[in-house]
LUMMARLO-71264 format. One record per residue (C-alpha): residue number from 1; x, z, y. Coordinates in steps of 0.1 Angstrom, whole numbers. Layout:
% LUMMARLO-71264
[NUM [X Z Y]],
...
//
This chain:
% LUMMARLO-71264
[1 [-354 818 -76]],
[2 [-372 851 -85]],
[3 [-402 843 -59]],
[4 [-404 813 -77]],
[5 [-403 826 -114]],
[6 [-426 855 -101]],
[7 [-447 827 -88]],
[8 [-452 810 -123]],
[9 [-456 842 -139]],
[10 [-485 851 -121]],
[11 [-500 814 -125]],
[12 [-494 814 -159]],
[13 [-514 854 -165]],
[14 [-540 839 -143]],
[15 [-548 814 -164]],
[16 [-538 829 -200]],
[17 [-569 856 -186]],
[18 [-591 833 -176]],
[19 [-585 815 -211]],
[20 [-596 849 -225]],
[21 [-624 853 -203]],
[22 [-642 819 -209]],
[23 [-637 828 -249]],
[24 [-653 860 -244]],
[25 [-681 859 -218]],
[26 [-713 856 -215]],
[27 [-734 835 -191]],
[28 [-769 822 -186]],
[29 [-774 788 -194]],
[30 [-787 764 -169]],
[31 [-816 741 -168]],
[32 [-812 713 -199]],
[33 [-831 682 -201]],
[34 [-836 671 -238]],
[35 [-841 639 -253]],
[36 [-837 612 -278]],
[37 [-814 576 -279]],
[38 [-831 551 -307]],
[39 [-833 516 -310]],
[40 [-861 497 -329]],
[41 [-854 497 -366]],
[42 [-839 462 -385]],
[43 [-849 458 -418]],
[44 [-836 421 -419]],
[45 [-812 421 -446]],
[46 [-818 452 -464]],
[47 [-834 460 -500]],
[48 [-870 467 -487]],
[49 [-906 454 -508]],
[50 [-918 428 -487]],
[51 [-945 444 -465]],
[52 [-933 475 -465]],
[53 [-928 482 -429]],
[54 [-955 460 -417]],
[55 [-978 471 -385]],
[56 [-955 503 -382]],
[57 [-935 514 -355]],
[58 [-904 522 -369]],
[59 [-873 533 -350]],
[60 [-836 543 -358]],
[61 [-820 571 -340]],
[62 [-784 567 -325]],
[63 [-763 589 -331]],
[64 [-728 590 -312]],
[65 [-744 571 -278]],
[66 [-729 584 -247]],
[67 [-754 600 -220]],
[68 [-737 606 -185]],
[69 [-752 614 -149]],
[70 [-741 586 -132]],
[71 [-711 588 -107]],
[72 [-700 617 -130]],
[73 [-682 622 -160]],
[74 [-703 650 -167]],
[75 [-721 638 -201]],
[76 [-725 641 -237]],
[77 [-733 625 -271]],
[78 [-764 623 -290]],
[79 [-761 636 -321]],
[80 [-766 626 -364]],
[81 [-806 624 -356]],
[82 [-803 612 -322]],
[83 [-812 637 -299]],
[84 [-790 651 -272]],
[85 [-790 680 -245]],
[86 [-778 681 -207]],
[87 [-773 703 -182]],
[88 [-793 691 -153]],
[89 [-774 689 -122]],
[90 [-805 678 -95]],
[91 [-836 665 -94]],
[92 [-841 636 -89]],
[93 [-808 622 -105]],
[94 [-802 592 -124]],
[95 [-794 591 -162]],
[96 [-765 567 -179]],
[97 [-769 561 -214]],
[98 [-747 535 -233]],
[99 [-737 525 -270]],
[100 [-717 504 -284]],
[101 [-741 470 -297]],
[102 [-766 484 -273]],
[103 [-775 474 -238]],
[104 [-766 501 -212]],
[105 [-797 516 -189]],
[106 [-797 539 -161]],
[107 [-825 557 -161]],
[108 [-844 581 -134]],
[109 [-850 616 -137]],
[110 [-876 629 -121]],
[111 [-881 666 -136]],
[112 [-891 661 -170]],
[113 [-882 685 -196]],
[114 [-874 654 -223]],
[115 [-870 618 -227]],
[116 [-876 594 -253]],
[117 [-850 565 -244]],
[118 [-851 531 -265]],
[119 [-817 513 -261]],
[120 [-837 479 -270]],
[121 [-836 447 -241]],
[122 [-872 446 -235]],
[123 [-887 476 -247]],
[124 [-909 497 -218]],
[125 [-898 528 -208]],
[126 [-930 539 -197]],
[127 [-923 569 -178]],
[128 [-882 564 -170]],
[129 [-874 536 -148]],
[130 [-845 512 -151]],
[131 [-826 515 -120]],
[132 [-795 490 -116]],
[133 [-778 493 -82]],
[134 [-745 506 -81]],
[135 [-719 524 -56]],
[136 [-686 510 -51]],
[137 [-670 543 -40]],
[138 [-687 576 -56]],
[139 [-672 613 -61]],
[140 [-689 637 -83]],
[141 [-700 673 -68]],
[142 [-704 693 -104]],
[143 [-671 681 -114]],
[144 [-641 704 -108]],
[145 [-616 682 -101]],
[146 [-613 661 -70]],
[147 [-622 629 -87]],
[148 [-632 599 -66]],
[149 [-644 566 -88]],
[150 [-636 528 -75]],
[151 [-658 502 -95]],
[152 [-655 473 -101]],
[153 [-677 464 -74]],
[154 [-652 482 -51]],
[155 [-621 462 -58]],
[156 [-640 425 -51]],
[157 [-639 437 -17]],
[158 [-601 428 -11]],
[159 [-573 405 -29]],
[160 [-570 430 -56]],
[161 [-546 410 -77]],
[162 [-530 441 -97]],
[163 [-530 474 -94]],
[164 [-506 479 -67]],
[165 [-535 461 -42]],
[166 [-561 479 -54]],
[167 [-559 507 -29]],
[168 [-566 481 5]],
[169 [-601 498 7]],
[170 [-592 532 -1]],
[171 [-582 562 21]],
[172 [-568 582 -2]],
[173 [-536 563 -20]],
[174 [-508 545 0]],
[175 [-492 512 -6]],
[176 [-464 496 5]],
[177 [-433 469 0]],
[178 [-400 483 -16]],
[179 [-381 460 -2]],
[180 [-380 426 18]],
[181 [-365 407 -12]],
[182 [-389 416 -43]],
[183 [-423 417 -35]],
[184 [-429 450 -51]],
[185 [-452 474 -37]],
[186 [-455 514 -48]],
[187 [-478 539 -38]],
[188 [-479 574 -21]],
[189 [-498 601 -26]],
[190 [-503 637 -8]],
[191 [-472 622 14]],
[192 [-454 619 -15]],
[193 [-442 589 -41]],
[194 [-463 574 -71]],
[195 [-439 589 -97]],
[196 [-453 624 -85]],
[197 [-489 607 -95]],
[198 [-495 599 -133]],
[199 [-507 568 -144]],
[200 [-531 568 -170]],
[201 [-546 537 -186]],
[202 [-580 545 -206]],
[203 [-568 583 -204]],
[204 [-533 577 -220]],
[205 [-504 573 -202]],
[206 [-493 543 -183]],
[207 [-465 531 -164]],
[208 [-435 558 -165]],
[209 [-400 557 -168]],
[210 [-384 527 -165]],
[211 [-418 510 -160]],
[212 [-429 535 -130]],
[213 [-429 511 -100]],
[214 [-432 475 -116]],
[215 [-455 483 -142]],
[216 [-485 482 -117]],
[217 [-485 450 -111]],
[218 [-490 442 -150]],
[219 [-524 457 -150]],
[220 [-547 429 -133]],
[221 [-577 440 -108]],
[222 [-596 419 -125]],
[223 [-590 433 -159]],
[224 [-606 467 -139]],
[225 [-637 484 -149]],
[226 [-628 511 -131]],
[227 [-604 536 -109]],
[228 [-605 574 -108]],
[229 [-581 592 -83]],
[230 [-578 627 -89]],
[231 [-561 648 -62]],
[232 [-536 675 -73]],
[233 [-524 683 -111]],
[234 [-542 670 -136]],
[235 [-553 687 -168]],
[236 [-531 696 -190]],
[237 [-548 672 -224]],
[238 [-526 643 -204]],
[239 [-490 662 -203]],
[240 [-469 683 -177]],
[241 [-460 653 -151]],
[242 [-487 648 -129]],
[243 [-476 669 -99]],
[244 [-494 651 -70]],
[245 [-529 636 -91]],
[246 [-539 613 -115]],
[247 [-548 578 -116]],
[248 [-572 566 -145]],
[249 [-574 530 -152]],
[250 [-604 523 -170]],
[251 [-604 484 -183]],
[252 [-633 464 -190]],
[253 [-641 467 -231]],
[254 [-665 460 -257]],
[255 [-691 480 -237]],
[256 [-686 470 -203]],
[257 [-669 432 -205]],
[258 [-695 402 -205]],
[259 [-692 375 -229]],
[260 [-669 354 -207]],
[261 [-656 363 -173]],
[262 [-626 342 -152]],
[263 [-611 345 -123]],
[264 [-586 316 -103]],
[265 [-570 333 -70]],
[266 [-550 308 -49]],
[267 [-528 322 -16]],
[268 [-511 310 10]],
[269 [-475 311 2]],
[270 [-479 293 -28]],
[271 [-492 319 -49]],
[272 [-515 310 -78]],
[273 [-529 332 -107]],
[274 [-559 332 -134]],
[275 [-571 359 -151]],
[276 [-595 359 -181]],
[277 [-618 384 -199]],
[278 [-637 372 -233]],
[279 [-656 394 -256]],
[280 [-664 385 -286]],
[281 [-681 402 -320]],
[282 [-664 402 -352]],
[283 [-687 418 -373]],
[284 [-712 452 -375]],
[285 [-691 472 -366]],
[286 [-658 454 -352]],
[287 [-661 440 -316]],
[288 [-627 426 -295]],
[289 [-618 417 -258]],
[290 [-595 392 -250]],
[291 [-575 397 -214]],
[292 [-551 369 -202]],
[293 [-533 369 -168]],
[294 [-511 344 -158]],
[295 [-496 342 -122]],
[296 [-469 315 -107]],
[297 [-451 311 -70]],
[298 [-428 280 -70]],
[299 [-432 277 -34]],
[300 [-402 287 -12]],
[301 [-411 310 22]],
[302 [-394 321 50]],
[303 [-415 324 80]],
[304 [-393 347 100]],
[305 [-363 323 93]],
[306 [-334 349 80]],
[307 [-323 325 55]],
[308 [-341 350 28]],
[309 [-369 342 14]],
[310 [-402 366 23]],
[311 [-415 365 -11]],
[312 [-397 356 -43]],
[313 [-405 326 -67]],
[314 [-422 343 -99]],
[315 [-434 333 -133]],
[316 [-455 364 -145]],
[317 [-477 369 -180]],
[318 [-497 396 -193]],
[319 [-522 393 -221]],
[320 [-539 426 -238]],
[321 [-564 427 -266]],
[322 [-583 457 -275]],
[323 [-603 462 -307]],
[324 [-630 485 -313]],
[325 [-644 501 -343]],
[326 [-677 522 -346]],
[327 [-689 533 -380]],
[328 [-720 545 -389]],
[329 [-707 582 -394]],
[330 [-692 592 -362]],
[331 [-662 577 -368]],
[332 [-646 557 -341]],
[333 [-611 538 -332]],
[334 [-595 517 -306]],
[335 [-567 499 -312]],
[336 [-550 478 -280]],
[337 [-520 450 -282]],
[338 [-503 448 -244]],
[339 [-472 422 -237]],
[340 [-457 416 -208]],
[341 [-433 388 -197]],
[342 [-425 388 -159]],
[343 [-395 360 -143]],
[344 [-387 367 -103]],
[345 [-361 346 -81]],
[346 [-353 357 -46]],
[347 [-328 365 -22]],
[348 [-311 342 0]],
[349 [-321 306 -1]],
[350 [-307 270 9]],
[351 [-277 255 8]],
[352 [-243 276 1]],
[353 [-222 258 25]],
[354 [-244 268 55]],
[355 [-233 305 55]],
[356 [-201 326 48]],
[357 [-218 344 21]],
[358 [-245 342 -9]],
[359 [-267 372 -19]],
[360 [-296 366 -51]],
[361 [-322 390 -71]],
[362 [-333 382 -99]],
[363 [-356 400 -124]],
[364 [-368 396 -161]],
[365 [-392 421 -178]],
[366 [-401 422 -211]],
[367 [-428 447 -224]],
[368 [-447 449 -259]],
[369 [-470 478 -261]],
[370 [-495 493 -290]],
[371 [-522 516 -281]],
[372 [-544 533 -309]],
[373 [-573 562 -302]],
[374 [-590 572 -335]],
[375 [-621 597 -332]],
[376 [-645 616 -351]],
[377 [-681 631 -339]],
[378 [-686 659 -364]],
[379 [-725 648 -377]],
[380 [-752 672 -363]],
[381 [-722 695 -343]],
[382 [-732 681 -307]],
[383 [-702 684 -285]],
[384 [-677 689 -314]],
[385 [-651 665 -322]],
[386 [-615 656 -329]],
[387 [-595 630 -324]],
[388 [-564 616 -321]],
[389 [-536 591 -297]],
[390 [-511 568 -304]],
[391 [-487 548 -282]],
[392 [-455 529 -293]],
[393 [-439 507 -265]],
[394 [-404 487 -259]],
[395 [-397 478 -223]],
[396 [-368 457 -212]],
[397 [-356 453 -175]],
[398 [-333 434 -166]],
[399 [-317 421 -127]],
[400 [-290 411 -109]],
[401 [-287 423 -72]],
[402 [-259 404 -50]],
[403 [-224 414 -72]],
[404 [-244 441 -94]],
[405 [-263 439 -123]],
[406 [-283 465 -144]],
[407 [-299 462 -179]],
[408 [-323 490 -192]],
[409 [-336 495 -222]],
[410 [-367 522 -233]],
[411 [-384 530 -265]],
[412 [-417 557 -265]],
[413 [-435 571 -292]],
[414 [-462 597 -280]],
[415 [-486 610 -304]],
[416 [-516 633 -293]],
[417 [-538 652 -321]],
[418 [-574 670 -301]],
[419 [-599 688 -311]],
[420 [-628 698 -290]],
[421 [-661 725 -294]],
[422 [-674 750 -281]],
[423 [-662 791 -280]],
[424 [-694 811 -294]],
[425 [-722 790 -271]],
[426 [-724 756 -253]],
[427 [-712 772 -219]],
[428 [-680 778 -233]],
[429 [-664 744 -240]],
[430 [-624 741 -254]],
[431 [-601 713 -262]],
[432 [-570 719 -279]],
[433 [-539 701 -297]],
[434 [-506 694 -301]],
[435 [-488 665 -291]],
[436 [-450 647 -299]],
[437 [-435 627 -268]],
[438 [-401 602 -278]],
[439 [-382 586 -254]],
[440 [-349 568 -258]],
[441 [-332 553 -228]],
[442 [-302 530 -225]],
[443 [-293 517 -190]],
[444 [-265 494 -180]],
[445 [-247 483 -151]],
[446 [-236 482 -120]],
[447 [-247 502 -96]],
[448 [-215 521 -83]],
[449 [-193 491 -74]],
[450 [-188 481 -43]],
[451 [-204 455 -28]],
[452 [-174 433 -27]],
[453 [-158 444 -63]],
[454 [-169 412 -82]],
[455 [-152 424 -118]],
[456 [-165 458 -119]],
[457 [-167 476 -150]],
[458 [-203 485 -163]],
[459 [-216 522 -163]],
[460 [-238 534 -191]],
[461 [-263 561 -189]],
[462 [-278 572 -223]],
[463 [-308 594 -229]],
[464 [-331 604 -262]],
[465 [-357 632 -253]],
[466 [-377 646 -281]],
[467 [-409 672 -264]],
[468 [-430 687 -292]],
[469 [-458 707 -274]],
[470 [-492 723 -278]],
[471 [-520 726 -250]],
[472 [-553 746 -247]],
[473 [-580 739 -221]],
[474 [-618 759 -217]],
[475 [-638 749 -196]],
[476 [-669 779 -182]],
[477 [-701 765 -176]],
[478 [-723 800 -176]],
[479 [-733 796 -143]],
[480 [-756 768 -125]],
[481 [-734 770 -91]],
[482 [-699 772 -108]],
[483 [-675 755 -134]],
[484 [-635 766 -138]],
[485 [-613 747 -166]],
[486 [-580 767 -171]],
[487 [-553 749 -189]],
[488 [-523 758 -206]],
[489 [-496 737 -224]],
[490 [-460 750 -240]],
[491 [-437 718 -246]],
[492 [-401 725 -262]],
[493 [-377 695 -245]],
[494 [-346 691 -264]],
[495 [-328 684 -233]],
[496 [-343 715 -212]],
[497 [-357 738 -231]],
[498 [-394 753 -228]],
[499 [-418 740 -206]],
[500 [-447 758 -196]],
[501 [-475 741 -175]],
[502 [-505 764 -162]],
[503 [-531 744 -145]],
[504 [-565 755 -134]],
[505 [-595 739 -113]],
[506 [-629 755 -104]],
[507 [-657 746 -85]],
[508 [-686 764 -66]],
[509 [-717 749 -51]],
[510 [-725 767 -19]],
[511 [-757 747 -22]],
[512 [-774 714 -42]],
[513 [-757 692 -18]],
[514 [-723 706 -10]],
[515 [-698 719 -33]],
[516 [-660 735 -32]],
[517 [-638 730 -55]],
[518 [-596 744 -61]],
[519 [-571 738 -83]],
[520 [-536 750 -84]],
[521 [-507 745 -112]],
[522 [-472 730 -119]],
[523 [-458 698 -133]],
[524 [-422 686 -145]],
[525 [-408 654 -152]],
[526 [-372 641 -157]],
[527 [-361 617 -130]],
[528 [-353 583 -136]],
[529 [-332 571 -102]],
[530 [-323 538 -107]],
[531 [-357 525 -117]],
[532 [-378 547 -98]],
[533 [-352 533 -61]],
[534 [-361 502 -69]],
[535 [-359 488 -36]],
[536 [-323 505 -31]],
[537 [-309 473 -51]],
[538 [-322 454 -26]],
[539 [-291 464 -2]],
[540 [-250 465 -6]],
[541 [-253 504 -1]],
[542 [-231 519 -30]],
[543 [-252 543 -55]],
[544 [-237 577 -54]],
[545 [-252 601 -81]],
[546 [-239 637 -76]],
[547 [-248 647 -112]],
[548 [-261 654 -135]],
[549 [-292 655 -121]],
[550 [-320 683 -135]],
[551 [-352 675 -141]],
[552 [-382 679 -112]],
[553 [-403 709 -107]],
[554 [-429 716 -87]],
[555 [-461 740 -73]],
[556 [-491 720 -61]],
[557 [-522 738 -52]],
[558 [-553 723 -28]],
[559 [-587 732 -15]],
[560 [-617 705 -12]],
[561 [-651 704 2]],
[562 [-676 677 -2]],
[563 [-711 670 8]],
[564 [-739 648 5]],
[565 [-766 647 35]],
[566 [-793 623 54]],
[567 [-778 609 88]],
[568 [-804 593 103]],
[569 [-821 589 72]],
[570 [-794 574 56]],
[571 [-774 590 24]],
[572 [-741 599 38]],
[573 [-707 622 26]],
[574 [-678 642 41]],
[575 [-652 651 20]],
[576 [-625 673 36]],
[577 [-591 684 17]],
[578 [-556 701 19]],
[579 [-534 701 -1]],
[580 [-497 720 -4]],
[581 [-469 705 -26]],
[582 [-435 730 -34]],
[583 [-405 715 -52]],
[584 [-386 738 -71]],
[585 [-357 709 -79]],
[586 [-363 673 -69]],
[587 [-340 647 -75]],
[588 [-332 642 -33]],
[589 [-324 605 -24]],
[590 [-305 606 10]],
[591 [-302 576 30]],
[592 [-295 593 56]],
[593 [-256 605 51]],
[594 [-241 573 49]],
[595 [-250 544 61]],
[596 [-233 525 35]],
[597 [-239 545 5]],
[598 [-272 561 -15]],
[599 [-268 596 -21]],
[600 [-283 614 -51]],
[601 [-285 650 -62]],
[602 [-306 680 -71]],
[603 [-326 700 -44]],
[604 [-306 733 -52]],
[605 [-313 762 -30]],
[606 [-328 744 -4]],
[607 [-366 735 2]],
[608 [-389 705 -3]],
[609 [-429 704 3]],
[610 [-454 685 14]],
[611 [-485 692 35]],
[612 [-515 670 37]],
[613 [-548 673 53]],
[614 [-575 648 49]],
[615 [-614 644 65]],
[616 [-633 613 53]],
[617 [-670 603 63]],
[618 [-689 575 44]],
[619 [-725 566 57]],
[620 [-752 547 41]],
[621 [-753 531 83]],
[622 [-783 507 73]],
[623 [-795 495 38]],
[624 [-772 462 40]],
[625 [-744 482 57]],
[626 [-721 510 46]],
[627 [-691 526 58]],
[628 [-665 545 57]],
[629 [-639 565 83]],
[630 [-612 585 72]],
[631 [-581 602 89]],
[632 [-549 616 72]],
[633 [-519 642 85]],
[634 [-486 648 63]],
[635 [-462 666 67]],
[636 [-436 660 44]],
[637 [-398 676 45]],
[638 [-368 679 29]],
[639 [-337 699 36]],
[640 [-313 671 27]],
[641 [-273 677 33]],
[642 [-267 681 72]],
[643 [-304 672 79]],
[644 [-311 698 99]],
[645 [-287 694 121]],
[646 [-294 653 125]],
[647 [-332 662 127]],
[648 [-338 641 95]],
[649 [-355 668 75]],
[650 [-391 647 78]],
[651 [-393 625 49]],
[652 [-385 591 58]],
[653 [-409 562 51]],
[654 [-438 586 52]],
[655 [-467 583 85]],
[656 [-473 617 93]],
[657 [-509 599 108]],
[658 [-531 576 93]],
[659 [-565 565 99]],
[660 [-589 538 82]],
[661 [-628 526 87]],
[662 [-643 503 62]],
[663 [-673 483 65]],
[664 [-693 465 41]],
[665 [-725 441 44]],
[666 [-741 425 20]],
[667 [-775 402 27]],
[668 [-807 402 9]],
[669 [-807 385 -22]],
[670 [-832 350 -22]],
[671 [-854 342 -54]],
[672 [-822 326 -72]],
[673 [-802 364 -67]],
[674 [-777 338 -41]],
[675 [-763 361 -12]],
[676 [-733 368 10]],
[677 [-713 396 11]],
[678 [-686 407 38]],
[679 [-660 437 40]],
[680 [-638 445 66]],
[681 [-610 467 68]],
[682 [-591 484 94]],
[683 [-559 509 89]],
[684 [-536 525 115]],
[685 [-502 531 101]],
[686 [-488 560 127]],
[687 [-450 563 140]],
[688 [-425 572 106]],
[689 [-390 579 104]],
[690 [-368 553 91]],
[691 [-332 557 82]],
[692 [-309 540 104]],
[693 [-283 511 95]],
[694 [-243 512 108]],
[695 [-247 523 146]],
[696 [-227 488 154]],
[697 [-259 468 142]],
[698 [-291 500 153]],
[699 [-274 526 175]],
[700 [-305 544 179]],
[701 [-302 582 159]],
[702 [-324 586 120]],
[703 [-346 611 140]],
[704 [-363 583 158]],
[705 [-398 571 151]],
[706 [-406 535 147]],
[707 [-439 530 162]],
[708 [-473 525 148]],
[709 [-492 497 140]],
[710 [-525 484 130]],
[711 [-533 464 98]],
[712 [-566 442 100]],
[713 [-582 427 65]],
[714 [-613 406 63]],
[715 [-633 391 33]],
[716 [-662 370 29]],
[717 [-684 361 -1]],
[718 [-711 337 -16]],
[719 [-727 345 -48]],
[720 [-746 315 -54]],
[721 [-764 331 -89]],
[722 [-758 356 -109]],
[723 [-722 352 -122]],
[724 [-712 328 -98]],
[725 [-693 332 -67]],
[726 [-661 323 -42]],
[727 [-647 342 -17]],
[728 [-623 336 9]],
[729 [-600 362 27]],
[730 [-578 371 51]],
[731 [-552 397 49]],
[732 [-530 405 82]],
[733 [-555 395 105]],
[734 [-537 405 134]],
[735 [-504 387 118]],
[736 [-481 422 124]],
[737 [-448 416 111]],
[738 [-417 440 114]],
[739 [-394 425 133]],
[740 [-358 418 112]],
[741 [-365 435 83]],
[742 [-333 425 66]],
[743 [-302 439 84]],
[744 [-275 421 88]],
[745 [-287 390 80]],
[746 [-271 371 109]],
[747 [-239 383 98]],
[748 [-243 360 70]],
[749 [-231 329 94]],
[750 [-205 338 101]],
[751 [-184 373 90]],
[752 [-186 373 53]],
[753 [-167 411 48]],
[754 [-195 426 75]],
[755 [-224 409 56]],
[756 [-214 422 24]],
[757 [-207 455 41]],
[758 [-239 458 63]],
[759 [-268 436 45]],
[760 [-296 462 36]],
[761 [-333 449 30]],
[762 [-348 481 16]],
[763 [-354 491 55]],
[764 [-394 482 48]],
[765 [-421 501 71]],
[766 [-441 473 76]],
[767 [-459 439 68]],
[768 [-431 414 66]],
[769 [-450 383 57]],
[770 [-474 384 84]],
[771 [-513 368 77]],
[772 [-519 356 45]],
[773 [-555 334 34]],
[774 [-567 333 1]],
[775 [-592 319 -19]],
[776 [-605 325 -52]],
[777 [-636 325 -70]],
[778 [-654 337 -103]],
[779 [-678 329 -133]],
[780 [-692 351 -156]],
[781 [-715 341 -190]],
[782 [-735 364 -204]],
[783 [-742 403 -190]],
[784 [-725 433 -204]],
[785 [-737 448 -240]],
[786 [-753 417 -249]],
//
């Protein structure tokens, strides 16, 4: 503990020193590009004398327009007169300029010192060439954070029905089923469960608490514009809960959404869904986007004939409505309304008279949420602004599994007030703010009941958190080759006292095409084990919680090198990274100590860590072919009670080796812009350790690994004209399935007591549904920004 405290103080001191250095140091400015963003002035509806402007070329400056380098988050906004200044990252490059109510343009930069950029469709750009081709995956060499961007185009390469299914074509994030009953997917990153990765939605905290697992299914893929995957601890502005990474989901919004979009999807097994997005202009200052999602499955599927539904029947409906206000004097506002209603039924099927025992699973979720962002760009002060973020939500989750039930309620309020600007010069930027978090949890259920107890008295857990906090983050860009982002936040938790979170990100460009990045920092979170271990409910294991559980704390550090180069005269990129995560405390979930129970206890003086290394190559093989190839190694261990003797220190459900390749093809578009697209993905999942059931059912030791397997997915799509396309795909082409994913299912025929004692559908490590064919279509009317 002394060593951990010393490390905390050391990193905190280091970050504090860097903050002070960032405030006091002077540096040489790097090369900059200056320019002006404007639109032809419209005098219609204004009180001007007739003919006063005839024959004159008049232009209206556009303050608040966003100017960024394409494929990165590095950028700025125009000042009150439409002027901007941005650091040059390379020559040539592509500049992206956008503004609410105007068409977004990509401007080709080839060394000019000044650019005039008009934002009206049809206006000639003279020396500035507009580029429209979009890469589906990209990584910035200049951003000190190791962020990978997945665009809407990338998400269309697979059956991305929701966020939990959005990583089929990505090597950094894994998605797997929690159990063989509910059809719920959860993610893993850097060898650890998704609860240690902070999920953001439009830069606001997303699924967390009771919603941390199921919430990913409430973000439909067709609603998403971009996904930003950041490895390692995130920035302090988003809070203290990030440990292994951040995933920020950017929705389609009034700037990026088309006037109308519709997606229809039909999958084998009876799954049908629709997704709709529409944009509406509600006056000169207001725009709104309406999104709806519906999903239904009524067909009962039991391909492996084990009496259990392979996927639950379901009825889901999700709606989202975003309003955006843009004022004339730098005022901006966004308001989002969001609602969810979900119902799913699974478990055993058929006539109860046929079996000696019956086991069913039902889940109902209702959620309502409202978010607001209000910002003010100071007129004439480029890069200086005030902002605030507000979130209020209520979430209710009820489920019944076998003889047990759970009823949980979470009410949340969160507020952030931020100020950004410069510290003496534009080489030293800062963001500072104060925050407040209110979380109220009430959980009631019979999780501790024996599997045969039909009249157990419900238990109740209640917790209320009040967390005021403050943070400061500085960004130093004084050297053209380097960037340092140092952050420190201090929160006062009413239950756990003072929480200090130091974080550091740095980037050094060895060459113009090779970047080195490092990250270090801490993470802190309060566990919500009953919802985070959702898969355990799909079993008759008894919950044994050795409490009270303390907050989870840990360190994370990592290094990354990314290089872009030419391979056989074609664009290529290579990334190599390694990350270390060390827990100071963790809510240990022990499925090995007892085959009939799940034990949860504090890590205490034991150790738990994860070491990961990944190499990834991207290559434009041909002008119509692209490929990605990746390999990842994970060594995740936890000292559970008795694990050293049993040889089970390796964390379960974490493959030590994983390989991935993806190939994409697009044909040449004809005169109607019609073309074919094809995508192929192969994933090899290496051996992994799985907890064992009772020795009477499986005598193998828990230290023995399950064999590795391969999953192949493919999709073909046809674009008939811009905005009209259909797609046909197959998941798990090789039809690989885990054999007997539900332990003890056959005992339901003959021995009720043995079934109730041994039934376990949570020991899932591979696909259970087998090959799945799907078909769908997309219809888009109009263009974004028009």
